[in-house]
N, CA, C and O of each residue as an XYZ file, in Angstrom:
924
protein
N     188.539     35.793     79.310
C     189.641     36.406     78.492
C     190.877     35.563     78.575
O     191.276     35.138     79.659
N     191.497     35.312     77.427
C     192.737     34.554     77.404
C     193.835     35.331     78.098
O     193.831     36.562     78.090
N     194.768     34.625     78.693
C     195.911     35.312     79.369
C     196.709     36.054     78.289
O     196.964     35.497     77.221
N     197.102     37.299     78.555
C     197.793     38.100     77.573
C     199.061     38.661     78.154
O     199.112     39.039     79.325
N     200.099     38.714     77.318
C     201.358     39.319     77.689
C     201.739     40.380     76.683
O     201.947     40.078     75.508
N     201.834     41.633     77.133
C     202.282     42.750     76.260
C     203.835     42.659     76.210
O     204.514     42.679     77.237
N     204.338     42.564     75.004
C     205.774     42.382     74.825
C     206.295     43.380     73.770
O     205.593     43.719     72.817
N     207.515     43.829     73.962
C     208.153     44.731     73.067
C     208.575     44.050     71.749
O     209.278     43.040     71.766
N     208.138     44.615     70.611
C     208.388     44.004     69.336
C     209.099     45.034     68.432
O     209.010     46.245     68.636
N     209.793     44.500     67.444
C     210.388     45.326     66.452
C     209.478     45.575     65.259
O     208.261     45.458     65.399
N     210.020     45.917     64.080
C     209.148     46.135     62.927
C     208.450     44.843     62.534
O     207.318     44.868     62.052
N     209.121     43.711     62.739
C     208.505     42.443     62.599
C     207.862     42.090     63.966
O     208.572     41.956     64.962
N     206.526     41.942     64.010
C     205.869     41.701     65.296
C     206.343     40.386     65.934
O     206.140     40.191     67.132
N     206.963     39.485     65.172
C     207.456     38.249     65.735
C     208.786     38.438     66.380
O     209.253     37.543     67.083
N     209.446     39.602     66.168
C     210.767     39.836     66.789
C     210.519     40.448     68.172
O     210.502     41.668     68.337
N     210.331     39.585     69.141
C     210.101     39.991     70.495
C     211.426     40.022     71.216
O     212.041     38.971     71.392
N     211.897     41.193     71.644
C     213.307     41.298     71.960
C     213.636     41.862     73.364
O     214.806     41.931     73.740
N     212.641     42.251     74.108
C     212.987     42.831     75.411
C     213.552     41.751     76.351
O     212.934     40.695     76.483
N     214.708     41.977     77.011
C     215.234     41.023     77.944
C     214.316     40.790     79.100
O     214.301     39.701     79.674
N     213.537     41.803     79.463
C     212.605     41.652     80.635
C     211.396     40.870     80.202
O     210.880     40.078     80.990
N     210.926     41.047     79.011
C     209.796     40.238     78.540
C     210.206     38.745     78.376
O     209.395     37.849     78.611
N     211.456     38.500     77.975
C     211.873     37.087     77.846
C     211.935     36.425     79.189
O     211.688     35.222     79.279
N     212.256     37.157     80.253
C     212.173     36.574     81.564
C     210.726     36.023     81.825
O     210.528     34.908     82.306
N     209.786     36.851     81.488
C     208.385     36.493     81.719
C     207.910     35.388     80.837
O     207.193     34.488     81.273
N     208.317     35.455     79.566
C     207.924     34.349     78.611
C     208.426     33.020     79.108
O     207.694     32.033     79.047
N     209.641     32.955     79.596
C     210.229     31.718     80.053
C     209.539     31.278     81.377
O     209.332     30.086     81.604
N     209.204     32.218     82.205
C     208.501     31.926     83.476
C     207.136     31.321     83.209
O     206.739     30.344     83.844
N     206.450     31.892     82.298
C     205.070     31.347     81.935
C     205.232     29.948     81.386
O     204.453     29.061     81.734
N     206.241     29.719     80.518
C     206.421     28.393     79.956
C     206.821     27.390     81.076
O     206.367     26.246     81.070
N     207.638     27.814     81.994
C     208.051     26.962     83.118
C     206.840     26.529     83.961
O     206.776     25.405     84.458
N     205.892     27.451     84.104
C     204.689     27.155     84.847
C     203.636     26.385     84.023
O     202.622     25.927     84.550
N     203.916     26.262     82.712
C     202.966     25.556     81.853
C     201.686     26.333     81.629
O     200.621     25.738     81.467
N     201.774     27.674     81.616
C     200.637     28.520     81.451
C     200.562     29.073     80.023
O     201.518     29.695     79.560
N     199.489     28.867     79.345
C     199.270     29.420     78.012
C     199.076     30.911     78.095
O     198.582     31.445     79.089
N     199.485     31.584     77.004
C     199.244     33.033     76.954
C     199.297     33.466     75.502
O     199.826     32.776     74.631
N     198.731     34.627     75.283
C     198.777     35.242     73.950
C     199.685     36.464     73.990
O     199.617     37.260     74.927
N     200.522     36.613     72.992
C     201.365     37.776     72.937
C     200.639     38.965     72.307
O     199.963     38.828     71.288
N     200.786     40.089     72.911
C     200.260     41.346     72.294
C     201.505     42.183     71.970
O     202.081     42.775     72.884
N     201.947     42.254     70.692
C     203.143     43.010     70.348
C     202.899     44.492     70.679
O     201.839     45.056     70.411
N     203.950     45.091     71.280
C     203.885     46.471     71.732
C     205.140     47.210     71.307
O     206.216     46.619     71.214
N     205.006     48.476     71.053
C     206.166     49.284     70.591
C     206.221     50.559     71.440
O     205.239     50.964     72.060
N     207.402     51.169     71.441
C     207.688     52.292     72.229
C     206.643     53.441     72.069
O     206.305     54.139     73.024
N     206.165     53.592     70.845
C     205.251     54.666     70.495
C     203.811     54.396     71.008
O     202.915     55.221     70.831
N     203.621     53.245     71.633
C     202.244     52.822     72.062
C     202.101     52.885     73.582
O     201.375     52.076     74.161
N     202.778     53.827     74.238
C     202.709     53.897     75.731
C     201.271     54.031     76.201
O     200.915     53.483     77.244
N     200.459     54.726     75.478
C     199.068     54.933     75.892
C     198.295     53.653     76.045
O     197.356     53.588     76.838
N     198.679     52.597     75.278
C     197.919     51.366     75.310
C     198.085     50.599     76.640
O     197.251     49.753     76.961
N     199.137     50.879     77.407
C     199.272     50.168     78.657
C     199.175     51.130     79.862
O     199.383     50.697     80.996
N     198.875     52.374     79.652
C     198.686     53.313     80.779
C     197.567     52.835     81.688
O     197.612     52.984     82.910
N     196.542     52.244     81.033
C     195.411     51.773     81.854
C     195.782     50.711     82.821
O     195.052     50.464     83.781
N     196.925     50.054     82.597
C     197.421     49.024     83.496
C     198.430     49.537     84.477
O     199.049     48.752     85.195
N     198.614     50.838     84.530
C     199.485     51.452     85.481
C     200.946     51.333     85.068
O     201.810     51.304     85.944
N     201.253     51.267     83.828
C     202.630     51.094     83.399
C     202.911     51.833     82.101
O     202.005     52.061     81.300
N     204.149     52.201     81.898
C     204.583     52.752     80.617
C     205.636     51.854     79.978
O     206.193     52.183     78.931
N     205.910     50.692     80.630
C     206.886     49.740     80.094
C     206.295     48.336     80.131
O     205.372     48.034     80.888
N     206.866     47.501     79.284
C     206.498     46.078     79.276
C     207.624     45.286     79.945
O     208.763     45.748     80.003
N     207.297     44.085     80.453
C     206.070     43.314     80.196
C     204.927     43.746     81.098
O     205.118     44.242     82.208
N     203.724     43.531     80.563
C     202.504     43.660     81.335
C     201.711     42.359     81.124
O     201.466     41.956     79.987
N     201.323     41.721     82.202
C     200.571     40.469     82.116
C     199.117     40.740     82.530
O     198.835     41.342     83.566
N     198.222     40.269     81.676
C     196.763     40.339     82.031
C     196.357     38.894     82.203
O     196.456     38.081     81.284
N     195.894     38.592     83.415
C     195.514     37.245     83.799
C     194.166     37.288     84.488
O     194.073     37.403     85.710
N     193.139     37.195     83.689
C     191.794     37.368     84.246
C     191.615     38.790     84.745
O     191.779     39.738     83.977
N     191.292     38.951     85.981
C     191.113     40.308     86.558
C     192.439     40.891     86.986
O     192.494     42.083     87.286
N     193.509     40.120     87.031
C     194.788     40.597     87.523
C     195.548     41.297     86.391
O     195.595     40.800     85.265
N     196.143     42.457     86.702
C     196.945     43.216     85.787
C     198.296     43.437     86.471
O     198.353     44.169     87.459
N     199.357     42.847     85.999
C     200.602     42.844     86.690
C     201.712     43.372     85.731
O     201.830     42.901     84.600
N     202.498     44.327     86.187
C     203.613     44.842     85.342
C     204.895     44.720     86.134
O     204.905     44.624     87.362
N     205.987     44.729     85.365
C     207.355     44.553     85.905
C     207.649     43.038     86.004
O     206.899     42.284     86.625
N     208.754     42.623     85.377
C     209.028     41.181     85.243
C     209.185     40.530     86.615
O     208.728     39.399     86.786
N     209.795     41.167     87.587
C     209.951     40.557     88.892
C     208.607     40.429     89.567
O     208.314     39.377     90.136
N     207.781     41.449     89.530
C     206.451     41.360     90.141
C     205.641     40.267     89.460
O     204.875     39.588     90.144
N     205.765     40.059     88.160
C     205.055     39.049     87.433
C     205.551     37.662     87.935
O     204.732     36.775     88.172
N     206.850     37.475     88.094
C     207.357     36.219     88.569
C     206.810     35.854     89.928
O     206.409     34.715     90.166
N     206.798     36.810     90.799
C     206.263     36.578     92.164
C     204.750     36.262     92.091
O     204.255     35.395     92.811
N     204.039     36.970     91.223
C     202.616     36.725     91.057
C     202.396     35.331     90.553
O     201.529     34.630     91.075
N     203.141     34.891     89.558
C     202.967     33.511     89.025
C     203.240     32.463     90.104
O     202.511     31.481     90.247
N     204.296     32.701     90.841
C     204.691     31.729     91.873
C     203.625     31.637     92.966
O     203.317     30.541     93.433
N     203.071     32.752     93.369
C     202.104     32.794     94.466
C     200.686     32.417     94.027
O     199.899     31.904     94.822
N     200.375     32.670     92.785
C     199.052     32.428     92.266
C     198.868     30.969     91.792
O     197.766     30.421     91.831
N     199.975     30.364     91.346
C     199.885     29.015     90.776
C     200.889     28.106     91.543
O     201.821     27.568     90.945
N     200.690     27.951     92.836
C     201.622     27.124     93.639
C     201.650     25.662     93.285
O     202.577     24.941     93.653
N     200.598     25.207     92.543
C     200.504     23.787     92.207
C     201.281     23.517     90.918
O     201.426     22.362     90.517
N     201.773     24.552     90.275
C     202.607     24.411     89.066
C     204.105     24.372     89.457
O     204.455     24.733     90.581
N     204.963     23.947     88.556
C     206.384     23.867     88.908
C     206.915     25.190     89.449
O     206.628     26.252     88.895
N     207.690     25.126     90.534
C     208.099     26.300     91.180
C     209.183     27.046     90.385
O     210.080     26.407     89.834
N     209.119     28.368     90.315
C     210.117     29.188     89.697
C     211.367     29.365     90.562
O     212.461     29.582     90.041
N     211.198     29.268     91.899
C     212.251     29.592     92.788
C     212.749     28.389     93.643
O     213.890     28.383     94.106
N     211.884     27.389     93.839
C     212.265     26.287     94.729
C     212.326     26.659     96.179
O     213.160     26.140     96.921
N     211.439     27.568     96.608
C     211.433     27.965     98.009
C     211.865     29.416     98.219
O     212.301     30.102     97.294
N     211.727     29.857     99.479
C     212.025     31.243     99.772
C     213.475     31.557     99.644
O     213.830     32.681     99.290
N     214.360     30.575     99.925
C     215.786     30.826     99.691
C     216.108     31.062     98.254
O     216.898     31.943     97.915
N     215.488     30.264     97.393
C     215.683     30.479     95.959
C     215.115     31.781     95.445
O     215.669     32.413     94.546
N     213.996     32.168     96.032
C     213.428     33.488     95.680
C     214.412     34.590     96.052
O     214.621     35.521     95.274
N     215.001     34.498     97.202
C     215.951     35.517     97.627
C     217.183     35.572     96.719
O     217.660     36.656     96.383
N     217.695     34.406     96.322
C     218.849     34.400     95.436
C     218.497     34.844     94.048
O     219.328     35.429     93.353
N     217.253     34.573     93.619
C     216.770     35.070     92.323
C     216.747     36.605     92.282
O     217.047     37.234     91.267
N     216.376     37.170     93.430
C     216.383     38.647     93.477
C     217.767     39.236     93.227
O     217.918     40.264     92.567
N     218.798     38.535     93.791
C     220.156     39.035     93.508
C     220.422     38.937     91.990
O     220.940     39.885     91.400
N     220.082     37.826     91.366
C     220.308     37.716     89.919
C     219.463     38.724     89.137
O     219.870     39.197     88.076
N     218.333     39.033     89.652
C     217.498     40.067     88.967
C     218.254     41.375     88.937
O     218.275     42.048     87.906
N     218.886     41.757     90.057
C     219.633     43.004     90.129
C     220.916     42.898     89.250
O     221.256     43.829     88.521
N     221.599     41.764     89.339
C     222.818     41.550     88.601
C     222.547     41.624     87.090
O     223.318     42.222     86.340
N     221.475     41.025     86.674
C     221.135     40.994     85.253
C     220.782     42.420     84.739
O     221.085     42.762     83.596
N     220.149     43.227     85.590
C     219.895     44.619     85.166
C     221.163     45.325     84.843
O     221.201     46.153     83.932
N     222.248     45.008     85.592
C     223.530     45.606     85.295
C     224.102     44.972     83.980
O     224.737     45.674     83.193
N     223.880     43.681     83.755
C     224.380     43.002     82.551
C     223.772     43.625     81.292
O     224.421     43.679     80.248
N     222.547     44.086     81.392
C     221.920     44.768     80.261
C     222.777     45.943     79.818
O     223.001     46.164     78.628
N     223.251     46.693     80.814
C     224.114     47.841     80.533
C     225.453     47.415     79.958
O     226.050     48.134     79.158
N     225.917     46.257     80.363
C     227.222     45.779     79.881
C     227.110     45.309     78.408
O     228.053     45.481     77.635
N     225.987     44.731     78.031
C     225.806     44.195     76.705
C     225.313     45.265     75.709
O     225.601     45.140     74.519
N     224.617     46.261     76.121
C     224.041     47.290     75.252
C     225.020     47.908     74.331
O     224.689     48.085     73.159
N     226.264     48.273     74.775
C     227.206     48.939     73.867
C     227.666     48.066     72.677
O     228.263     48.563     71.722
N     227.378     46.784     72.762
C     227.743     45.915     71.636
C     226.669     45.806     70.632
O     226.961     45.400     69.508
N     225.419     46.138     70.933
C     224.295     45.819     70.051
C     223.324     46.999     69.831
O     222.354     46.870     69.084
N     223.580     48.109     70.460
C     222.566     49.183     70.498
C     222.210     49.698     69.095
O     221.040     49.949     68.807
N     223.193     49.852     68.244
C     222.882     50.322     66.875
C     222.110     49.271     66.078
O     221.279     49.625     65.241
N     222.366     48.005     66.321
C     221.669     46.947     65.642
C     220.194     46.881     66.091
O     219.311     46.589     65.285
N     219.940     47.153     67.377
C     218.571     47.173     67.836
C     217.777     48.260     67.112
O     216.628     48.050     66.723
N     218.395     49.406     66.941
C     217.755     50.522     66.222
C     217.277     50.090     64.833
O     216.193     50.458     64.378
N     218.146     49.279     64.167
C     217.837     48.853     62.806
C     216.610     47.932     62.766
O     215.955     47.847     61.727
N     216.296     47.270     63.820
C     215.198     46.277     63.849
C     213.872     46.911     64.268
O     212.847     46.230     64.290
N     213.878     48.215     64.602
C     212.645     48.828     65.136
C     211.656     49.244     64.050
O     211.991     49.457     62.885
N     210.424     49.343     64.518
C     209.383     49.908     63.687
C     209.744     51.391     63.414
O     210.367     52.047     64.249
N     209.349     51.894     62.255
C     209.715     53.237     61.819
C     209.263     54.267     62.864
O     209.932     55.282     63.060
N     208.124     54.008     63.540
C     207.616     54.982     64.530
C     208.395     55.014     65.816
O     208.250     55.929     66.628
N     209.229     53.999     65.997
C     210.022     53.899     67.256
C     211.473     54.397     67.076
O     212.152     54.664     68.069
N     211.955     54.526     65.830
C     213.363     54.764     65.614
C     213.838     56.106     66.186
O     214.863     56.159     66.865
N     213.114     57.162     65.921
C     213.548     58.439     66.406
C     213.542     58.518     67.907
O     214.452     59.104     68.495
N     212.537     57.943     68.549
C     212.471     57.945     69.980
C     213.653     57.164     70.570
O     214.322     57.601     71.506
N     213.872     55.993     69.977
C     214.971     55.133     70.512
C     216.317     55.837     70.359
O     217.108     55.850     71.302
N     216.588     56.408     69.221
C     217.899     57.040     69.009
C     218.039     58.235     69.932
O     219.089     58.416     70.549
N     217.024     59.036     70.035
C     217.114     60.257     70.867
C     217.341     59.911     72.328
O     218.190     60.527     72.973
N     216.620     58.961     72.863
C     216.725     58.616     74.326
C     217.989     57.887     74.610
O     218.618     58.146     75.636
N     218.422     56.940     73.716
C     219.616     56.169     74.013
C     220.871     57.003     73.795
O     221.852     56.848     74.521
N     220.847     57.873     72.814
C     222.020     58.721     72.616
C     222.156     59.765     73.749
O     223.271     60.157     74.094
N     221.056     60.200     74.309
C     221.091     61.087     75.435
C     221.765     60.368     76.627
O     222.617     60.934     77.312
N     221.361     59.123     76.845
C     221.912     58.358     77.956
C     223.330     57.999     77.779
O     224.082     57.973     78.753
N     223.743     57.717     76.568
C     225.107     57.272     76.278
C     226.060     58.370     75.891
O     227.276     58.181     75.883
N     225.506     59.516     75.570
C     226.351     60.708     75.322
C     227.019     60.755     73.962
O     227.894     61.589     73.734
N     226.627     59.884     73.066
C     227.215     59.904     71.737
C     226.303     59.124     70.776
O     225.395     58.429     71.231
N     226.530     59.228     69.435
C     225.736     58.494     68.476
C     225.830     56.978     68.639
O     226.870     56.459     69.046
N     224.768     56.283     68.327
C     224.725     54.833     68.491
C     225.853     54.149     67.736
O     226.435     53.175     68.213
N     226.154     54.672     66.552
C     227.202     54.072     65.747
C     228.551     54.182     66.389
O     229.384     53.287     66.243
N     228.786     55.260     67.099
C     230.047     55.426     67.851
C     230.102     54.476     69.086
O     231.166     53.996     69.475
N     228.949     54.239     69.659
C     228.888     53.340     70.822
C     229.346     51.903     70.439
O     230.063     51.263     71.208
N     228.951     51.426     69.311
C     229.301     50.056     68.888
C     230.635     49.975     68.196
O     231.163     48.877     68.016
N     231.194     51.083     67.805
C     232.496     51.079     67.082
C     233.596     50.400     67.927
O     233.767     50.688     69.112
N     234.317     49.507     67.279
C     235.453     48.799     67.955
C     234.931     47.740     68.941
O     235.623     47.393     69.898
N     233.731     47.234     68.713
C     233.203     46.251     69.693
C     233.979     44.958     69.677
O     234.052     44.297     70.713
N     234.559     44.560     68.575
C     235.354     43.381     68.560
C     236.493     43.357     69.560
O     236.789     42.347     70.199
N     237.134     44.555     69.665
C     238.243     44.682     70.613
C     237.831     44.740     72.057
O     238.658     44.578     72.954
N     236.556     44.970     72.288
C     236.071     45.084     73.688
C     235.444     43.781     74.227
O     234.994     43.724     75.371
N     235.427     42.762     73.394
C     234.752     41.532     73.829
C     235.460     40.863     75.010
O     234.804     40.272     75.867
N     236.787     40.950     75.062
C     237.500     40.311     76.151
C     237.098     40.849     77.517
O     237.056     40.114     78.504
N     236.797     42.174     77.557
C     236.381     42.726     78.850
C     234.993     42.194     79.238
O     234.745     41.963     80.421
N     234.089     41.996     78.282
C     232.857     41.409     78.582
C     232.961     39.970     79.076
O     232.283     39.561     80.019
N     233.840     39.212     78.405
C     234.043     37.825     78.812
C     234.635     37.714     80.240
O     234.280     36.814     81.002
N     235.527     38.631     80.571
C     236.083     38.635     81.968
C     234.976     38.946     82.969
O     234.898     38.335     84.034
N     234.116     39.909     82.614
C     233.053     40.257     83.558
C     232.102     39.137     83.788
O     231.522     39.023     84.868
N     231.918     38.267     82.755
C     230.985     37.157     82.835
C     231.636     35.889     83.495
O     230.971     34.862     83.637
N     232.892     35.972     83.881
C     233.583     34.786     84.299
C     232.945     34.065     85.466
O     232.956     32.834     85.457
N     232.408     34.699     86.435
C     231.730     34.007     87.540
C     230.601     33.096     87.047
O     230.376     32.007     87.575
N     229.894     33.586     86.009
C     228.858     32.715     85.421
C     229.480     31.460     84.757
O     228.971     30.345     84.867
N     230.580     31.706     84.082
C     231.265     30.589     83.416
C     231.734     29.547     84.446
O     231.594     28.346     84.213
N     232.263     29.979     85.531
C     232.745     29.093     86.585
C     231.573     28.258     87.154
O     231.777     27.101     87.523
N     230.389     28.807     87.227
C     229.208     28.068     87.670
C     228.898     26.881     86.768
O     228.481     25.820     87.233
N     229.106     27.077     85.485
C     228.724     26.010     84.532
C     229.843     24.946     84.434
O     229.698     23.980     83.685
N     230.916     25.105     85.155
C     231.896     24.033     85.234
C     231.419     22.863     86.020
O     231.890     21.738     85.860
N     230.440     23.153     86.905
C     230.013     22.075     87.818
C     228.510     21.764     87.738
O     228.043     20.803     88.350
N     227.748     22.583     86.977
C     226.332     22.302     86.899
C     225.767     22.896     85.565
O     226.304     23.875     85.045
N     224.737     22.317     85.054
C     224.281     22.731     83.648
C     223.460     24.028     83.682
O     223.369     24.711     82.662
N     222.863     24.383     84.824
C     222.065     25.571     84.924
C     222.385     26.331     86.172
O     222.937     25.761     87.113
N     222.058     27.606     86.216
C     222.217     28.389     87.438
C     221.433     27.756     88.567
O     221.878     27.743     89.714
N     220.261     27.230     88.237
C     219.423     26.550     89.253
C     219.899     25.176     89.633
O     219.253     24.527     90.456
N     220.996     24.690     89.080
C     221.474     23.354     89.365
C     221.248     22.401     88.231
O     221.605     22.681     87.087
N     220.644     21.252     88.550
C     220.392     20.225     87.561
C     219.330     20.682     86.581
O     219.295     20.220     85.441
N     218.453     21.595     87.018
C     217.350     22.050     86.151
C     217.259     23.575     86.221
O     217.660     24.150     87.232
N     216.766     24.231     85.223
C     216.726     25.710     85.200
C     215.589     26.190     86.181
O     214.591     25.504     86.400
N     215.808     27.365     86.727
C     214.793     28.060     87.487
C     214.772     29.509     87.089
O     215.389     29.880     86.090
N     214.081     30.343     87.839
C     213.898     31.718     87.394
C     215.191     32.480     87.290
O     215.274     33.418     86.496
N     216.232     32.115     88.073
C     217.493     32.781     87.928
C     218.069     32.595     86.500
O     218.666     33.509     85.930
N     217.866     31.386     85.949
C     218.343     31.164     84.588
C     217.632     32.045     83.598
O     218.260     32.587     82.689
N     216.294     32.206     83.756
C     215.523     32.972     82.848
C     215.844     34.452     82.927
O     215.789     35.171     81.930
N     216.183     34.898     84.138
C     216.639     36.255     84.294
C     217.927     36.556     83.502
O     218.014     37.528     82.752
N     218.902     35.688     83.703
C     220.204     35.891     83.068
C     220.120     35.638     81.527
O     220.835     36.260     80.741
N     219.255     34.740     81.153
C     219.113     34.439     79.734
C     218.601     35.639     78.954
O     218.958     35.813     77.789
N     217.731     36.509     79.607
C     217.102     37.582     78.898
C     218.019     38.464     78.085
O     217.756     38.683     76.903
N     219.099     38.987     78.676
C     219.987     39.825     77.875
C     220.667     39.102     76.706
O     220.917     39.703     75.662
N     220.963     37.812     76.887
C     221.602     37.074     75.791
C     220.599     36.870     74.630
O     220.982     36.965     73.464
N     219.353     36.598     74.940
C     218.352     36.470     73.925
C     218.073     37.816     73.248
O     217.875     37.881     72.035
N     218.061     38.869     74.032
C     217.932     40.211     73.514
C     218.931     40.460     72.421
O     218.583     40.916     71.332
N     220.220     40.147     72.724
C     221.266     40.315     71.749
C     221.085     39.388     70.582
O     221.278     39.822     69.446
N     220.733     38.155     70.779
C     220.587     37.162     69.771
C     219.563     37.519     68.675
O     219.788     37.290     67.487
N     218.417     38.097     69.129
C     217.343     38.373     68.182
C     217.436     39.755     67.547
O     216.658     40.046     66.638
N     218.344     40.614     67.977
C     218.436     41.990     67.412
C     219.727     42.220     66.681
O     219.797     43.138     65.863
N     220.752     41.439     66.926
C     222.074     41.742     66.359
C     222.774     40.517     65.797
O     222.702     39.440     66.389
N     223.472     40.671     64.626
C     224.271     39.597     64.123
C     225.597     39.408     64.837
O     226.324     38.451     64.572
N     225.906     40.317     65.736
C     227.209     40.271     66.410
C     227.150     39.222     67.498
O     226.282     39.269     68.369
N     228.078     38.271     67.448
C     228.089     37.143     68.393
C     228.877     37.531     69.664
O     230.062     37.851     69.579
N     228.256     37.503     70.771
C     228.880     37.876     72.044
C     229.754     36.766     72.573
O     230.749     37.037     73.245
N     229.397     35.470     72.278
C     230.026     34.343     72.912
C     230.724     33.481     71.935
O     230.239     33.271     70.823
N     231.874     32.967     72.328
C     232.627     31.997     71.514
C     232.002     30.619     71.640
O     231.469     30.266     72.692
N     232.067     29.824     70.545
C     231.399     28.499     70.521
C     231.901     27.571     71.620
O     231.163     26.690     72.062
N     233.146     27.749     72.073
C     233.665     26.841     73.090
C     233.486     27.386     74.501
O     234.005     26.799     75.450
N     232.761     28.499     74.664
C     232.489     29.093     75.956
C     231.424     28.316     76.654
O     230.425     27.956     76.031
N     231.589     28.039     77.919
C     230.591     27.296     78.730
C     229.255     28.100     78.811
O     228.178     27.522     78.957
N     229.363     29.411     78.714
C     228.138     30.207     78.736
C     227.408     30.044     77.445
O     226.177     30.049     77.435
N     228.118     29.899     76.344
C     227.479     29.558     75.041
C     226.713     28.231     75.113
O     225.585     28.127     74.630
N     227.347     27.215     75.727
C     226.715     25.936     75.838
C     225.429     26.026     76.706
O     224.424     25.377     76.416
N     225.494     26.832     77.753
C     224.314     27.029     78.632
C     223.262     27.737     77.834
O     222.094     27.354     77.911
N     223.613     28.779     77.048
C     222.606     29.445     76.205
C     221.948     28.471     75.246
O     220.742     28.554     75.011
N     222.734     27.535     74.680
C     222.142     26.546     73.786
C     221.112     25.689     74.527
O     220.058     25.378     73.972
N     221.397     25.312     75.743
C     220.471     24.541     76.532
C     219.211     25.329     76.835
O     218.110     24.777     76.854
N     219.373     26.591     77.066
C     218.214     27.474     77.321
C     217.329     27.601     76.076
O     216.102     27.632     76.171
N     217.980     27.675     74.904
C     217.259     27.802     73.673
C     216.394     26.549     73.353
O     215.387     26.624     72.650
N     216.834     25.419     73.898
C     216.125     24.165     73.625
C     214.962     23.930     74.568
O     214.160     23.027     74.331
N     214.844     24.715     75.633
C     213.799     24.519     76.640
C     212.421     24.772     75.996
O     212.290     25.542     75.045
N     211.412     24.102     76.544
C     210.015     24.389     76.179
C     209.810     24.226     74.660
O     209.255     25.105     74.001
N     210.259     23.111     74.135
C     210.080     22.788     72.731
C     210.793     23.834     71.831
O     210.347     24.098     70.715
N     211.901     24.423     72.331
C     212.663     25.323     71.526
C     212.022     26.679     71.353
O     212.233     27.339     70.336
N     211.230     27.114     72.347
C     210.475     28.386     72.204
C     211.388     29.525     71.876
O     211.099     30.294     70.958
N     212.499     29.669     72.600
C     213.368     30.821     72.370
C     214.162     30.703     71.053
O     214.456     31.694     70.385
N     214.493     29.450     70.713
C     215.267     29.178     69.469
C     214.472     29.543     68.270
O     215.048     29.945     67.259
N     213.111     29.420     68.330
C     212.237     29.727     67.210
C     212.084     31.218     66.948
O     211.555     31.610     65.908
N     212.536     32.049     67.872
C     212.421     33.482     67.633
C     213.306     33.896     66.431
O     214.410     33.373     66.280
N     212.824     34.843     65.564
C     213.620     35.218     64.402
C     214.903     35.933     64.867
O     214.883     36.690     65.837
N     215.989     35.687     64.177
C     217.284     36.307     64.487
C     217.789     37.065     63.263
O     217.320     36.851     62.145
N     218.737     37.938     63.492
C     219.408     38.691     62.428
C     220.584     37.879     61.935
O     221.497     37.556     62.696
N     220.556     37.562     60.692
C     221.686     36.765     60.119
C     222.872     37.703     59.809
O     222.724     38.836     59.352
N     224.037     37.145     60.088
C     225.290     37.876     59.792
C     225.419     37.984     58.237
O     225.055     37.073     57.493
N     225.943     39.115     57.810
C     226.156     39.341     56.390
C     227.585     39.160     56.011
O     227.938     39.315     54.841
């Protein structure tokens, strides 16, 4: 059986937008491992219950069934030690765990800027579920959540400043070359890029330049993902 990755998709099956799935896509590419995408949607929870999960990503690799992006990264590192390392040693693995937790928070920081746009990209069978669950979590309609987002960008930029400071002295979080910490942090930015026309980053921002470098990796894999054009 070919290696398979279950990934969250919008109405267009090519619009793969989960920040957690993008971590895994980049990790697989880093390891040089081929895989087939299985587009998955919120209404299809039963299709991955057999793998012990209700969320993606889920990786099927021969007899192995691994869910959760962090668990998949550790599995890839430990199962394919002869391939390029995701962490660069145990110290790097420990630091990547910090970025894994920090990036989970960053998803919450970015969501209020794009949440209504994500809804617009979903398959019809997912829209009601998405609106109901996200509005329950956020306590108001999605359209109210994104209202005035232009005026709130400065607060996001301030929150991201430690990341910007890092890129003053090195091109990637991993140093001269990207590692799994870069893929973790890249996930939310790619999530926003493929679901929303709203630009989070200014062209002269060092984080924007880093994102451009990430988009070029692996023969432009992330750059080739469909995006929502501004109107």
